C-alpha positions, 0 to 999 in steps of 0.5 A: 534516481536509480532504476530501482528508485524509479521502479519503487516510486512507480509501484507505490504510485500505482498502488496508491491510485488503486487504494485511493479509489477503493478508500475515497474517504481516506487521506491520500497521505495516509494511504501513501505512507502505509503503502510506502511502509508496506513496500519497505517491509518487502523490499529486501525479498529476493523474489520481487515480482510479487511486491506490488501485489503484496504491498497492495494487500498489506496496505488494504488490510491496514487501511480497512483496520484503521478506517473501520469504526470501532473495529467493524470491517476488519475481517472484510 
């Protein structure tokens, strides 16, 4: 595993841990999948410093949308 692969896994693991605490009713596999997708979407950017923050923000938004009953909470 290369350094960037280790960095990616570490970032994803940390974000999954935080979101699992914030969304305790969500399946951990769902959270990990969303976080991984969000990471991959941002991975090609030149400024990598903000990737963990942006990944968490995007994943949090998607989890709120997917876990909200009938669209409630989508704006929170």
